[in-house]
C-alpha positions, 0 to 999 in steps of 0.5 A: 500499500502506498508504494510506487511501482514501475508502470509497465507492470500489471494490469493497471499500469500496462493498460495506461502505458499502451494508450499513452504517446509513442514516445513517452511509452518508449521513454518509460520503457528504456528507463527499465533497462530492458533487453531488446527482446523485453521491449519488443515483447511489451511493445507487442503486448501494449499493441494487444492491449490497445485493440481489446482495451483490457489486460490480463496480467499474472503474478506480475506486480504481486506474486499468486495474484491476477489482475484484469484491467482496463484503461480510462480515458479523458476527453482528449482520449489520453489515459487518466486511470484504470480499473482493475480486479485483482485477486487471487490466481487460483480464483480466477478462472478462464470463465472468471477472466471472460466474465470480468474482462467485459464487465470492466472494459465496458465500465471504463469505456462508460466512465471514459465517455462521461470525461468526453472521451470519443472511444 
């Protein structure tokens, strides 16, 4: 609680990172000192997150936890936060991921539209 963590990890960070401008995304990724292969994998993952508008992560921020997140965008379609569900991994079945990802994504889109996003 209250601990600062790097943005390229977990559903909350990655859904935000995926919707930042490319230059800022590159700057953040470069600051983490990833290998070239890791950078390539992250960029592929971020492209998928942009398309899907949600992300599922397993044990990225906290060992034994799974997160499902979707970005909240403002009127300029910039990320200002995310909605996430985090639960113990054994409780997150495929069915939970399917259902929760739809609900989380839908809620994030509704909030984004209220804030003026054109998504």
